[in-house]
C-alpha positions as a Markdown table, in Angstrom:
| # | Residue | x | y | z |
|---|---|---|---|---|
| 1 | Unk | 27.7 | 43.4 | 129.4 |
| 2 | Unk | 29.7 | 43.5 | 126.2 |
| 3 | Unk | 28.3 | 45.1 | 123.1 |
| 4 | Unk | 27.3 | 41.9 | 121.2 |
| 5 | Unk | 25.7 | 40.6 | 124.4 |
| 6 | Unk | 23.9 | 43.8 | 125.0 |
| 7 | Unk | 22.6 | 43.9 | 121.4 |
| 8 | Unk | 21.4 | 40.3 | 121.7 |
| 9 | Unk | 19.6 | 41.1 | 125.0 |
| 10 | Unk | 18.0 | 44.2 | 123.4 |
| 11 | Unk | 16.9 | 42.2 | 120.3 |
| 12 | Unk | 15.3 | 39.5 | 122.5 |
| 13 | Unk | 13.5 | 42.2 | 124.6 |
| 14 | Unk | 12.2 | 43.8 | 121.4 |
| 15 | Unk | 10.9 | 40.5 | 120.1 |
| 16 | Unk | 9.2 | 39.7 | 123.3 |
| 17 | Unk | 7.5 | 43.0 | 123.6 |
| 18 | Unk | 3.9 | 42.9 | 122.1 |
| 19 | Unk | 3.1 | 45.6 | 119.5 |
| 20 | Unk | 0.8 | 48.4 | 120.6 |
| 21 | Unk | -2.8 | 47.6 | 119.8 |
| 22 | Unk | -5.9 | 49.8 | 119.8 |
| 23 | Unk | -8.0 | 52.2 | 117.8 |
| 24 | Unk | -6.6 | 54.8 | 115.3 |
| 25 | Unk | -8.0 | 57.4 | 113.0 |
| 26 | Unk | -7.0 | 59.0 | 109.7 |
| 27 | Unk | -8.4 | 62.5 | 110.0 |
| 28 | Unk | -9.1 | 64.8 | 107.0 |
| 29 | Unk | -8.3 | 68.3 | 108.5 |
| 30 | Unk | -10.3 | 70.1 | 105.8 |
| 31 | Unk | -13.6 | 68.2 | 106.1 |
| 32 | Unk | -13.2 | 66.7 | 109.6 |
| 33 | Unk | -14.1 | 63.3 | 108.3 |
| 34 | Unk | -12.4 | 60.3 | 110.0 |
| 35 | Unk | -11.6 | 56.7 | 109.0 |
| 36 | Unk | -11.5 | 54.9 | 112.3 |
| 37 | Unk | -10.1 | 51.4 | 112.6 |
| 38 | Unk | -8.6 | 48.9 | 115.0 |
| 39 | Unk | -5.5 | 46.9 | 114.9 |
| 40 | Unk | -3.5 | 44.4 | 116.9 |
| 41 | Unk | -0.4 | 46.3 | 115.7 |
| 42 | Unk | -1.1 | 50.0 | 115.5 |
| 43 | Unk | 2.3 | 50.9 | 114.1 |
| 44 | Unk | 2.1 | 48.5 | 111.2 |
| 45 | Unk | -1.5 | 49.4 | 110.4 |
| 46 | Unk | -0.9 | 53.2 | 110.4 |
| 47 | Unk | 2.2 | 52.7 | 108.2 |
| 48 | Unk | 0.2 | 50.4 | 105.8 |
| 49 | Unk | -2.6 | 53.0 | 105.4 |
| 50 | Unk | -0.1 | 55.8 | 104.9 |
| 51 | Unk | 1.8 | 53.9 | 102.2 |
| 52 | Unk | -1.4 | 52.8 | 100.4 |
| 53 | Unk | -2.6 | 56.4 | 100.3 |
| 54 | Unk | 0.8 | 57.7 | 99.1 |
| 55 | Unk | 0.9 | 55.2 | 96.3 |
| 56 | Unk | -2.7 | 55.9 | 95.3 |
| 57 | Unk | -3.9 | 52.3 | 96.0 |
| 58 | Unk | -5.9 | 52.6 | 99.2 |
| 59 | Unk | -9.0 | 50.4 | 99.1 |
| 60 | Unk | -11.3 | 53.1 | 100.6 |
| 61 | Unk | -12.4 | 55.1 | 97.6 |
| 62 | Unk | -13.8 | 58.1 | 99.4 |
| 63 | Unk | -10.7 | 58.5 | 101.5 |
| 64 | Unk | -8.5 | 58.0 | 98.5 |
| 65 | Unk | -10.4 | 60.6 | 96.5 |
| 66 | Unk | -10.1 | 63.2 | 99.4 |
| 67 | Unk | -6.4 | 62.4 | 99.7 |
| 68 | Unk | -5.9 | 63.2 | 96.0 |
| 69 | Unk | -8.0 | 66.3 | 96.3 |
| 70 | Unk | -6.6 | 67.9 | 99.4 |
| 71 | Unk | -3.1 | 66.4 | 99.6 |
| 72 | Unk | -1.2 | 64.5 | 102.2 |
| 73 | Unk | -0.5 | 67.6 | 104.4 |
| 74 | Unk | -4.3 | 67.8 | 105.2 |
| 75 | Unk | -4.4 | 64.4 | 106.9 |
| 76 | Unk | -3.3 | 63.3 | 110.3 |
| 77 | Unk | -2.8 | 59.8 | 111.6 |
| 78 | Unk | -3.9 | 59.5 | 115.3 |
| 79 | Unk | -3.9 | 56.8 | 117.9 |
| 80 | Unk | -7.3 | 57.2 | 119.6 |
| 81 | Unk | -6.9 | 54.6 | 122.2 |
| 82 | Unk | -4.5 | 51.9 | 123.2 |
| 83 | Unk | -5.5 | 48.5 | 124.6 |
| 84 | Unk | -3.0 | 47.0 | 127.0 |
| 85 | Unk | -2.4 | 43.3 | 126.7 |
| 86 | Unk | -3.2 | 41.2 | 129.7 |
| 87 | Unk | -1.7 | 37.9 | 130.9 |
| 88 | Unk | -5.3 | 36.7 | 131.7 |
| 89 | Unk | -5.8 | 33.5 | 129.7 |
| 90 | Unk | -9.4 | 34.6 | 129.0 |
| 91 | Unk | -8.3 | 37.9 | 127.5 |
| 92 | Unk | -9.4 | 38.1 | 123.8 |
| 93 | Unk | -7.6 | 41.1 | 122.2 |
| 94 | Unk | -9.9 | 41.0 | 119.1 |
| 95 | Unk | -13.0 | 41.1 | 121.3 |
| 96 | Unk | -11.5 | 43.9 | 123.4 |
| 97 | Unk | -10.8 | 45.9 | 120.2 |
| 98 | Unk | -14.3 | 45.3 | 118.9 |
| 99 | Unk | -15.9 | 46.4 | 122.2 |
| 100 | Unk | -13.8 | 49.6 | 122.3 |
| 101 | Unk | -14.6 | 50.4 | 118.7 |
| 102 | Unk | -18.3 | 50.0 | 119.3 |
| 103 | Unk | -18.1 | 52.2 | 122.4 |
| 104 | Unk | -16.1 | 54.8 | 120.5 |
| 105 | Unk | -18.6 | 54.9 | 117.6 |
| 106 | Unk | -21.6 | 55.1 | 120.0 |
| 107 | Unk | -20.1 | 58.0 | 121.8 |
| 108 | Unk | -18.8 | 59.9 | 118.8 |
| 109 | Unk | -20.6 | 62.4 | 116.6 |
| 110 | Unk | -17.8 | 62.7 | 114.2 |
| 111 | Unk | -18.5 | 62.3 | 110.5 |
| 112 | Unk | -16.9 | 59.0 | 109.4 |
| 113 | Unk | -15.8 | 57.6 | 106.1 |
| 114 | Unk | -18.1 | 54.6 | 105.8 |
């Protein structure tokens, strides 16, 4: 396969690959508090939260205040769980994410940003 053909095939494969979905957390390493959320696109969601915090415009006031107080180096961004897409026509990714989030909260004793 020639280079332009190969690039075209790789680009198509990329476009057809669904983004990773699941649960993620922003962890304050000083206090141990977590912001846990779900997303149909983990990469985009984590990047958005990181940029909002870096720019000082994150909508979660307590998390933003801690970010300012402790600094970026004291926070980690973690994927807690991935949900694999299914070809099943009855599969509802939003419902799957909500169910896993509820199960995670019920089984966790972590202090969460509310």
